C-alpha positions as CSV (number, residue, x, y, z in Angstrom):
1,M,-4.7,-26.3,24.7
2,T,-1.2,-25.5,25.7
3,L,1.8,-23.8,24.1
4,L,3.5,-26.0,21.6
5,D,6.8,-27.4,22.7
6,V,8.7,-29.2,20.0
7,A,11.2,-30.5,22.6
8,A,8.4,-32.5,24.2
9,P,6.0,-33.5,21.4
10,A,4.3,-36.3,23.4
11,A,3.1,-33.7,25.8
12,T,1.6,-31.5,23.2
13,G,-0.3,-34.2,21.2
14,M,0.8,-32.5,18.0
15,S,1.5,-34.5,14.9
16,R,4.8,-34.4,13.2
17,A,3.4,-32.2,10.4
18,E,1.9,-29.8,13.0
19,R,5.2,-29.5,14.9
20,K,6.9,-28.8,11.6
21,L,4.4,-26.1,10.9
22,A,5.1,-24.5,14.3
23,V,8.8,-24.4,13.3
24,S,7.9,-22.7,10.1
25,V,5.8,-20.1,11.9
26,A,8.8,-19.3,14.1
27,L,11.2,-19.2,11.2
28,A,8.8,-16.8,9.3
29,S,8.7,-14.6,12.4
30,R,12.5,-14.4,12.6
31,M,12.6,-13.7,8.8
32,L,10.2,-10.8,9.2
33,S,12.2,-9.4,12.1
34,D,15.4,-9.5,10.0
35,G,13.5,-7.7,7.3
36,G,12.5,-4.8,9.5
37,H,9.0,-5.8,10.5
38,D,9.6,-5.5,14.3
39,D,7.3,-3.4,16.4
40,F,7.9,-4.6,20.0
41,N,5.7,-7.8,20.3
42,Q,3.1,-6.6,17.8
43,G,2.3,-8.3,14.6
44,Q,1.4,-11.9,13.8
45,V,2.3,-14.9,11.6
46,S,-0.3,-17.7,11.4
47,A,-0.6,-20.9,9.4
48,R,-3.7,-23.1,8.8
49,I,-3.3,-26.7,10.0
50,P,-4.1,-28.8,6.8
51,G,-7.4,-30.5,6.8
52,S,-8.7,-28.8,9.9
53,D,-10.6,-25.8,11.1
54,T,-7.7,-24.7,13.3
55,F,-4.5,-22.7,12.7
56,L,-1.2,-21.9,14.5
57,I,-0.3,-18.4,15.4
58,K,2.5,-16.5,17.2
59,S,1.5,-15.9,20.8
60,A,0.6,-12.4,22.1
61,L,3.6,-11.5,24.2
62,C,6.3,-12.7,21.8
63,G,7.9,-10.5,19.2
64,F,9.0,-11.6,15.7
65,N,12.6,-11.3,16.8
66,E,12.3,-13.8,19.7
67,A,9.7,-16.3,18.4
68,T,10.4,-20.0,18.9
69,P,8.2,-23.0,18.1
70,S,7.2,-23.0,21.7
71,D,5.8,-19.5,21.3
72,V,3.0,-20.7,18.9
73,V,-0.5,-21.4,20.0
74,V,-3.5,-23.2,18.4
75,A,-6.5,-21.2,17.4
76,A,-9.9,-22.1,15.9
77,V,-11.1,-20.4,12.7
78,D,-14.6,-20.3,14.4
79,H,-14.5,-17.0,16.3
80,R,-17.2,-18.3,18.7
81,I,-14.7,-20.7,20.3
82,D,-12.9,-19.3,23.4
83,P,-9.3,-18.5,22.4
84,H,-6.1,-19.7,24.0
85,P,-5.2,-17.2,26.8
86,M,-2.0,-16.4,24.9
87,A,-3.6,-15.8,21.6
88,P,-2.9,-12.3,20.2
89,P,-5.6,-9.6,20.4
90,E,-5.9,-9.4,16.6
91,L,-6.9,-13.1,16.3
92,P,-10.2,-12.0,14.7
93,L,-8.3,-10.6,11.7
94,H,-6.9,-14.1,11.0
95,Q,-10.1,-15.9,11.8
96,A,-12.1,-13.8,9.4
97,I,-9.6,-14.1,6.5
98,Y,-9.4,-17.9,6.9
99,A,-13.1,-18.1,6.9
100,A,-13.5,-16.0,3.8
101,R,-10.6,-17.4,1.9
102,P,-10.3,-21.2,1.8
103,D,-7.4,-20.8,-0.6
104,V,-5.4,-19.0,2.1
105,N,-3.3,-21.1,4.4
106,A,-1.0,-18.5,6.0
107,I,-1.3,-14.9,7.0
108,V,1.2,-12.2,8.0
109,H,0.2,-9.0,9.7
110,S,2.9,-6.4,10.6
111,H,3.6,-2.8,11.1
112,A,6.5,-2.8,8.7
113,P,7.4,0.9,8.3
114,N,7.5,1.3,4.5
115,T,4.3,-0.7,4.1
116,L,2.6,1.5,6.7
117,V,3.8,4.8,5.2
118,F,2.9,3.8,1.7
119,G,-0.6,2.7,2.8
120,A,-1.1,6.2,4.2
121,L,-0.2,7.9,0.9
122,D,-2.8,8.9,-1.6
123,T,-1.1,7.1,-4.5
124,E,-1.1,3.5,-5.8
125,L,1.7,1.0,-6.2
126,L,3.2,1.0,-9.6
127,P,5.4,-1.7,-11.3
128,L,8.6,0.3,-10.5
129,S,10.5,-2.9,-9.6
130,H,10.0,-6.7,-9.9
131,E,8.2,-6.4,-6.5
132,G,6.0,-3.7,-7.9
133,A,5.1,-5.8,-10.9
134,L,3.9,-8.6,-8.5
135,F,1.7,-6.3,-6.4
136,F,0.6,-3.8,-9.1
137,D,-3.2,-3.4,-8.9
138,Q,-3.4,-6.1,-6.2
139,V,-3.1,-4.3,-2.9
140,P,-6.4,-2.6,-1.9
141,R,-6.6,-0.3,1.1
142,F,-8.7,-1.1,4.2
143,T,-9.9,2.3,5.5
144,L,-12.8,1.6,7.9
145,T,-10.5,2.1,10.9
146,S,-6.9,2.4,11.8
147,N,-7.4,0.8,15.2
148,T,-6.2,-2.7,16.3
149,I,-8.5,-5.3,14.8
150,L,-10.2,-6.6,17.9
151,T,-13.6,-7.8,16.7
152,Y,-14.7,-10.4,14.2
153,E,-16.9,-7.9,12.4
154,V,-14.0,-5.6,11.7
155,G,-11.9,-8.7,10.7
156,Q,-14.7,-9.5,8.2
157,A,-14.4,-5.9,6.8
158,V,-10.7,-6.4,6.3
159,A,-11.3,-9.7,4.6
160,E,-13.9,-8.0,2.3
161,A,-11.4,-5.3,1.4
162,L,-8.7,-7.8,0.8
163,G,-10.9,-9.7,-1.6
164,D,-9.0,-12.3,-3.6
165,N,-5.8,-10.3,-3.6
166,P,-2.4,-11.3,-2.1
167,A,-2.1,-8.4,0.3
168,A,-3.9,-5.3,1.6
169,F,-2.8,-2.0,3.3
170,L,-4.4,-1.3,6.6
171,R,-4.3,2.5,6.3
172,N,-2.4,4.1,9.2
173,H,-1.9,0.7,10.7
174,G,0.3,-1.6,8.6
175,G,-0.3,-4.4,6.1
176,V,-1.5,-7.9,5.7
177,A,-0.2,-10.5,3.3
178,V,-1.7,-13.9,2.6
179,G,-0.6,-17.0,0.8
180,K,-1.4,-20.6,-0.1
181,T,1.6,-21.6,2.1
182,I,3.5,-20.0,4.9
183,R,6.3,-19.5,2.4
184,H,4.1,-17.5,0.1
185,A,2.7,-15.3,2.9
186,A,6.1,-14.6,4.5
187,V,7.9,-14.0,1.3
188,G,5.0,-11.8,0.2
189,A,5.1,-9.7,3.3
190,H,8.9,-9.2,2.9
191,V,8.5,-8.4,-0.8
192,L,5.7,-5.9,-0.2
193,E,7.9,-4.0,2.3
194,R,10.7,-3.8,-0.2
195,C,8.3,-2.8,-2.9
196,C,7.0,0.1,-0.8
197,Q,10.5,1.1,0.2
198,L,11.6,1.4,-3.4
199,H,8.5,3.3,-4.4
200,I,8.9,5.8,-1.6
201,M,12.5,6.3,-2.6
202,A,11.5,7.0,-6.1
203,L,8.7,9.4,-5.0
204,S,11.1,11.2,-2.7
205,T,13.4,12.3,-5.6
206,G,10.6,14.5,-7.0
207,R,11.6,13.3,-10.4
208,P,9.6,11.4,-13.0
209,F,10.4,7.7,-13.1
210,H,9.8,4.8,-15.5
211,V,7.8,1.6,-14.7
212,S,7.7,-1.8,-16.3
213,K,5.9,-2.1,-19.6
214,P,2.4,-3.7,-19.2
215,E,3.5,-6.7,-21.4
216,D,6.4,-7.4,-19.0
217,I,4.2,-7.7,-15.8
218,P,2.7,-11.2,-16.4
219,G,6.2,-12.6,-17.2
220,K,7.7,-11.2,-14.0
221,R,4.8,-12.6,-11.9
222,Q,5.1,-16.0,-13.6
223,Y,8.8,-16.4,-13.5
224,I,10.3,-14.3,-10.7
225,Y,7.4,-15.2,-8.3
226,S,6.6,-18.7,-9.5
227,D,6.1,-21.4,-6.8
228,L,9.6,-22.7,-7.4
229,S,11.1,-19.2,-7.1
230,V,9.1,-18.5,-3.8
231,R,10.4,-21.8,-2.4
232,S,14.0,-20.7,-3.2
233,Y,13.5,-17.3,-1.6
234,W,12.1,-19.0,1.5
235,D,15.0,-21.5,1.6
236,H,17.4,-18.5,1.3
237,A,15.6,-16.7,4.2
238,V,15.7,-19.8,6.4
239,R,19.4,-20.2,5.8
240,A,19.9,-16.5,6.8
241,V,17.8,-16.9,9.9
242,K,19.8,-20.0,11.0
243,A,23.0,-18.1,10.4
244,R,21.9,-15.0,12.4
245,H,20.0,-17.0,15.1
246,P,22.0,-20.2,15.8
247,E,19.5,-21.5,18.3
248,S,17.0,-21.9,15.4
249,V,19.2,-24.7,14.0
250,E,18.0,-26.9,16.8
251,W,14.4,-26.5,15.8
252,G,14.7,-28.7,12.7
253,A,12.8,-28.2,9.5
């Protein structure tokens, strides 16, 4: 397999839908960069190719801030298959989650600073904000190791800690967000970072603070983070990416 190149689709053998998915991976990467998720070339965005046992993932040497559709490689969910030479080292994290969660079609792993710091705190996310209501009681911590996820066995442990939740903290490492579409995963990772930032701000005041009433939480999740709302947030983010990174306009999608 070779790097995807949307400028020469005949050479890649990719379908139109797969090329469009590669564009979405690149757009999600730029969105995360603009949202403060950069850590050199570390962190990944991946998306399952519909109806297959393969997925697309940002390549190893490319940062969120510079990703293009040509910086996306194909990977197998089966960890026994030799990976593409440019696949990122933490490929096993994505393989294990896709294997454990058939409902997950996209994954974001980053070292976003507020997500990382909050994951290291001995406290739980509260419904302080709309974002907090979305993630309240739904972001477990993976604590087995804070090292890079380099083996499938450790990836399986992350998947077990994640369970059926939309995100997990990797303590002293970062976070992982998943979704049924790349829109949901990318928006989820962005929203989790803002959620953690707001909570840390509140904690830093040293003062008591109020949270959403329990009866308000389901309504916030159903309306503010409905599929239609997530699509609108994604569309807004894509417009912002295209405004900040004019070269992305040429990618299509």
